[in-house]
N, C-alpha and C positions, 0 to 999 in steps of 0.2 A: 261472557266473559270479554272485561274492560280493556280498550285499546291502551297502552301506554305509548306516551310521546317517548323520543329519542332525542335528545339535545345533540346535535352535531356543531365544533363549532371548524367553521370551513378554513379557518386560518391553520388551525394544525394539521388540517387536511393538506392542504397546498405545500405547508412546510415538510408532509414528509413524504410528499410527491416528490417535492424538491429535489429532497435528499435523497431519494430513491434514485434519481434520474441520474443524480449527482454521481454517486457510486457506479452505478452501472455505464457512466462516461470513464470513470476514473480506472475501472475495469480491463475497459476496451484501451485508453491509452496505453493502461502500460502491458499489458499484451502489443498494442501496436509500436510502444518506444524501449521496450527491452528492459531490460533488468532496472531495478529498482537502485536507490542512492545506496541504502547499506547492502547490499548484493556486491557493488562494485567496490565501495568500501573494504568491505572484508575481502574481496580476491587480491585489491592493492596491498592489504596488511600481510596476507599470507606470502603473496610474492615477496614483498620487504623481506620477510620474517626467512623464508627459503633462501633469499638472497644473503644476508646477516650469518645463515647458519654454513651456506657453503664458503663462505671467506674463511669465516672460523676454522672452518678445516682444513685450508688451501695450505697447504706444503713452500716453501720456499727452493 
């Protein structure tokens, strides 16, 4: 059975490892720092909408 060699591009391997490490670090930071920007903006939007609805139903 003949041996076939496999060419490995070390730059690709390094970049893939760097991306995996960055994603792992980002996941840890998301847990550590709490909610994301989108979640905060959604909550703020919902709070503003509820306040507007309440003000619209207020009786004088």
